[in-house]
N, C-alpha and C positions, 0 to 999 in steps of 0.2 A: 346659564345663570350662577351665581355662585351663593354662599349662604351669609351673603355679611348683610343681608335684610333690604329695602324696598326699598325705589326711586321713586317717588311722584310730582310728578310736572304738569300742572298743569293751565292755562290759558284763559282768556275770556272766551274763545270761541271754541278751544277743548271742551269746556266744562259745558256751556251750549251743545254743543252739538253729543255730546256725550261721551268722546278721544281722550284716551288717559295714556302715558307713554311711561313704560314703567323700563328702572335698570336697578342699579341697585347704593345703599349704600346707610349708616344708619341714622335713629333717633327715635326718641321713646317720647310722647306720640306721633311729632315729627319736628323735623328742624328748617325753620324757610332758609332758602339759597340766593334768596336774590339779593344782593348789595343794597344796602338800606329801603328793606321792602316798606312800607307807603298802606294802609290797604286802602287811604280815601284818595292814593293817587296812584298808586301803579297798575300796572294792565297785566300782570301774571305771576303767577306763582311758580316756585319749582322747591320741590320739599322730600326732603328724605323721611321713612320713617323706618324705624326695626326689623317691626314683624306688621305680616299683609294680612293680618284680620279684617274683616268686614268694619268690625269698627273703628282703628285706626284710620283705613284706608277712607272711611265714610268722610272721618274725622276732619283729615288733613287735603280733603276736597271743600268744605266746606267752611270750615275754622276762619276765620275773617278772610275770607276772600271776596275781590274786591267787585267782583264780580254781582253782591249780593246785597250790597252799597245801594239804596233807593236815591233819586237824586229830591232835591230839596222841590218843597210844592209849589207852584203857580203862586198860590194861595195857604196861608196861615191861620191859625184856630186862632178864635177870639180871647182866648184865654192868654196870657204873659206873665201872670206871676208862676212862680220857680211854686213844683210840686214840694207839698214837708212828707216827712215821714209815715206818715199814719197813710196816703195817698199812694207809695208802694206798693199795697199789695195787691195793686191796680182791680179793685171791687171785690179782695176777697181769695183773688186768688193763688197768693203768695201768705204764706205764713210766716212770721218773721224773717222780714226780709233784712238783705246784708252788706256793707255796699265794700264788704274783704269777700274772699272764698276761705281764708284764716280766721273769720267768726263763723263760720258754719260748724258742724259738728262731724264733719269728712273726716274722716281717717290719711292717711299719710297713700297709703292704698287706694282711695276709693278718687282722693282727687289729680292720680295718675290711670285713670282710664275715664276720660270724658268724652261724654258721645253725642256723634251731632244731631241735633233734634228730628231735623227736617227727613233725614231718610231713615231714620230711626221708626218713626211716628210711619213712616209707606210699608216698612219690612212689618213692621209688626200687626199689622194691620192682618195681613197675610200668615198672622201666625194666630194670633188671636183672636181676632172679627170682634175687638172692644177696643169702642173710640176716646173711651171716658177719660187715657191721655190726650190726645189729639185736640178732645174740644175743650179741655180745662188749657189747651197753648193757646187755642182761636181763639178764647175768653181774655186772653191775654192781651192778642195781637187786637182787640175787638176794641180795647178802648181808647176811644178818639180823646177825650176831655173839651169837651164843647165843638169839636172839629167834626163833625157826620159826615161832612162833603169830600173830607181828604183819603186818597186811593189806598195808601201807602200808611203802613199802621206806622204809631209811634211810638211803638218796642214791640218786641218779640220774645220768641224764649229759643233758645239755639244751642244750649246745649245743657245737657240731662247729666247728671251723675247719682247713682246706685246708693244710700244708706243705709244699715242696717242695724236697728235698732230693737233689745229685744224678742228678736227672733224674727222679727219684720221689718220687711223694705220697703223704702221711702225715697218718694223723686223728688232732690234737689238738683236747679237748676238755676239757669245763665239767663236771665233777660235784659240785652240789649237796648240802648235808645236811641233813637234816632239822633244822630247828629248834628243836624239840621232846626233844631227845636231847641228852644229857651227854656222849658217850661224844664230839662234834667240840671238846670245848673247846680243844685244842692247834690249832685249822685258825682259820684268821686268815678273817674277813670284809674283803675288800681294799674293795669295793664299798658296805659300810655300809650295806649293806638289809634288815640281820637274817639271812639265811640264807648258813653259813657252806658257802665253796668251795675247792676242791678245783684243780690240773690237768693235765695228761700226755696223751702220747701213748697212743691208744690200742692195745692190745696185739691186734692182729686179724693172722692169717695170709689175703689173700683171690684170691682165685686171678686172675694179671695181668690178663686180658683185662675179667674181672668190672671190675676194680679202674677199666681206664683206661675201659671206657665210664660208669662211675660219675664219674669224674670230668670229663671231658669233657660230659656232663648236665650236670655242675652249674654250671662255668662257662659255657656256651656259652649253657645252657638255664634253669636254675632261678634262676644271678644276671644274666641278663640281659634 
């Protein structure tokens, strides 16, 4: 192995079986190597990462992965009118929703360290034994818009960012909307990948000791 970074290839079968193949190259946090990659149609991802940290490996594996796109449900919900801006708080769980990452207070450095939500929540439980963060994400995914019979979530938290303000750390998140639902016509698709997204501060009241422990582990362990 050389010191030029880590190369991560993830196919549908490999992600489901837990298999990951490594060689080397560069990218931060990753560069997609599949020509004309389309997250809604492609069957494989090949990604380069610059630093083989847990955070960057998880993000390269989960971000825009076609395996994680749910198919359109056989029955659609009862509501057809597009959601308004006020409703994009998803029951108050998202504070100050924004339709662009540039509209958030995140600094350039903070934007360059995205965290894949699902693997982060699994690892954090082993560190802090506190489910406030994961429960907040679950409440966003549980919002069904008068379609309680649907097993697919209409929206999910996919990415988290740490933001420091006045000595306190906040969790800002990206919520991705189901591409098969017309409820999100008023939401922008900033990165043009076919999936609309909303950003906002996660409304979570986490015990200060747990918050400090989580942030310390994320910065000194997960991202290093």
